[in-house]
C-alpha positions in Angstrom: 0.1 0.1 0.3 2.9 2.4 1.0 4.7 1.1 -2.4 1.8 2.1 -4.5 0.5 5.6 -2.5 4.5 6.5 -2.7 4.7 7.5 1.3 7.0 6.6 3.4 6.3 4.3 6.7 6.5 5.2 9.9 7.1 2.3 12.0 5.3 1.8 15.4 6.1 -0.4 18.5 3.7 -0.6 21.6 5.4 -1.1 24.7 3.8 -3.2 28.2 0.7 -4.9 26.4 2.1 -8.4 27.5 2.1 -7.8 31.0 -1.6 -6.3 30.7 -2.9 -8.7 28.5 -0.4 -12.0 29.0 -1.7 -15.0 26.9 -3.2 -16.6 29.7 -6.0 -13.9 30.7 -9.4 -13.4 29.1 -9.9 -10.1 30.6 -6.7 -7.5 31.0 -5.2 -5.7 33.4 -5.8 -2.4 34.2 -2.4 -0.4 33.4 -0.1 2.1 30.8 0.7 1.3 27.8 3.8 3.0 25.8 3.8 4.1 22.3 7.4 4.7 20.6 7.7 6.2 17.2 10.3 5.1 14.5 11.8 7.5 12.1 9.8 7.7 8.5 11.5 4.8 6.1 11.9 5.7 3.1 11.1 3.2 -0.3 10.9 5.5 -2.6 13.3 2.6 -5.0 10.7 0.4 -4.9 8.0 2.5 -6.1 7.8 1.0 -9.6 8.1 -2.4 -7.8 5.1 -2.3 -6.0 3.3 -5.8 -7.6 7.0 -8.1 -7.2 5.9 -10.4 -4.3 10.1 -10.2 -3.7 10.0 -6.5 -3.1 7.3 -6.4 -1.0 8.7 -9.4 0.9 12.2 -7.1 1.3 10.2 -4.0 2.5 8.2 -6.1 4.9 11.2 -7.8 6.1 12.9 -4.0 6.8 9.5 -2.4 8.6 9.3 -5.5 10.8 12.7 -5.2 11.7 12.3 -1.6 12.5 9.5 -2.3 14.3 11.3 -5.3 16.7 14.5 -2.9 17.1 11.3 0.0 18.5 9.7 -2.5 20.9 13.2 -4.9 22.0 11.0 -8.1 21.4 12.8 -11.1 20.0 12.4 -11.6 16.4 10.7 -15.1 16.0 10.5 -16.5 12.4 7.1 -18.0 12.7 3.4 -16.9 12.1 1.4 -16.7 15.6 -1.1 -19.1 14.3 1.7 -22.0 13.8 2.8 -20.4 17.1 -0.1 -21.4 19.1 -0.5 -24.7 17.4 2.6 -26.2 19.1 1.4 -24.6 22.3 -1.3 -26.8 22.0 0.5 -29.7 21.0 3.0 -29.4 24.4 -0.2 -29.0 26.4 
């Protein structure tokens, strides 16, 4: 979408959400969540290639890496649905 619109992407990370809504709780705790904004990411070199799957993966990876840096979280190369299934299998 950003490539087709020819606009920068501002990475954003929310801090403290896990403490308020752990995976094992149905009702969240009351508390504060932080929001951190990163520097805009310029993908203008890819504007002409907005429908190329390899380009889209590269841009997505750069955005996710910027969010990971802002949040301080570890990168896990697995989809959430697969991680949830793996947890179910361990029970």
